[in-house]
C-alpha positions in Angstrom: 90.8 209.9 311.8 92.5 212.0 309.3 94.0 210.2 306.0 95.7 211.9 303.2 94.0 210.0 300.2 97.0 210.4 297.8 97.9 206.5 297.7 97.4 206.3 294.2 98.4 204.5 290.7 99.6 207.8 288.9 102.6 206.0 287.7 102.2 204.3 284.5 103.9 201.4 285.6 102.0 201.0 288.7 98.9 201.9 286.8 99.1 199.0 284.8 99.9 196.4 287.2 97.0 197.5 289.3 94.8 197.5 286.4 95.9 194.1 285.3 95.2 193.0 289.2 92.0 194.4 289.6 90.5 192.5 286.5 91.3 189.4 288.4 90.2 190.8 291.7 86.5 191.8 290.5 86.4 188.5 288.7 86.5 187.1 292.1 84.2 190.0 293.6 86.6 190.8 296.3 84.8 193.4 298.0 87.7 195.2 300.5 84.6 196.5 302.8 82.8 193.4 303.1 82.4 191.5 306.4 82.6 188.2 304.4 86.0 189.4 302.5 88.4 186.5 301.9 91.9 187.6 302.4 93.8 184.8 301.8 92.3 184.6 298.1 91.7 188.2 297.5 94.8 190.0 299.2 97.8 188.7 297.1 95.8 189.5 293.7 96.6 193.5 294.5 100.3 193.1 296.0 102.1 193.9 293.0 99.8 197.1 292.2 100.3 198.0 296.1 103.8 197.4 296.3 104.2 199.7 293.2 102.4 202.3 294.6 103.4 202.4 297.9 107.2 202.6 297.2 106.4 205.5 294.9 104.8 207.1 297.8 107.6 206.3 300.3 105.7 204.2 302.5 108.1 201.0 302.3 111.0 200.1 304.2 113.7 198.7 302.2 112.6 195.0 302.8 109.2 195.8 301.3 107.3 196.3 304.7 105.6 199.1 305.5 107.4 201.9 307.4 105.1 203.0 310.2 106.8 206.4 310.3 106.8 207.2 306.9 103.1 206.0 306.9 102.0 208.2 309.8 104.0 211.3 308.4 102.7 211.0 305.0 99.4 209.4 304.9 98.2 210.4 308.3 99.9 214.0 308.6 100.8 212.7 312.2 97.4 213.4 313.1 97.0 210.1 315.0 100.2 210.2 316.9 98.8 211.3 320.0 95.5 209.1 319.9 95.8 206.5 322.2 92.9 204.2 320.3 95.2 204.6 317.3 97.9 203.5 319.2 96.2 200.6 320.4 94.5 199.6 317.3 97.5 200.1 314.8 99.5 197.1 315.8 96.5 194.6 315.2 95.2 196.1 312.2 98.9 196.3 310.7 99.6 192.7 311.4 96.2 191.5 310.3 96.1 193.3 306.7 99.7 194.3 305.6 100.9 190.7 304.5 100.1 191.8 301.3 100.3 195.3 301.8 96.7 195.9 301.4 96.3 199.5 302.5 93.3 200.0 301.7 92.1 197.2 304.4 94.7 198.7 307.0 92.8 202.1 306.6 89.6 200.2 307.1 90.4 198.4 310.1 91.6 201.4 311.6 88.3 203.6 310.8 86.3 200.9 312.6 88.8 200.8 315.4 89.3 204.5 315.8 86.4 206.5 316.7 
């Protein structure tokens, strides 16, 4: 699966928010790729940083939810639009990871689900 990795914190405001959030995040030892990841406690910590970065990247709708079309166009460059594995995995991965806009967990879920 192809992913454009340029969802970053290049904006100073987003970077500062993300730094503040990750300081809290690392104190709780919330390792995103762990099978023991505690989404209920860890996901809210990075919400503001991801909200800022995803807005800057143009990946959110006006209600601050992930814009599926923009995500597939910008981040995936439409490389997965015809992949049936992706189409089947995407709704479940999105609903289980994006309440707090945790794009890393969304991508990890998709990587695991799509060969």
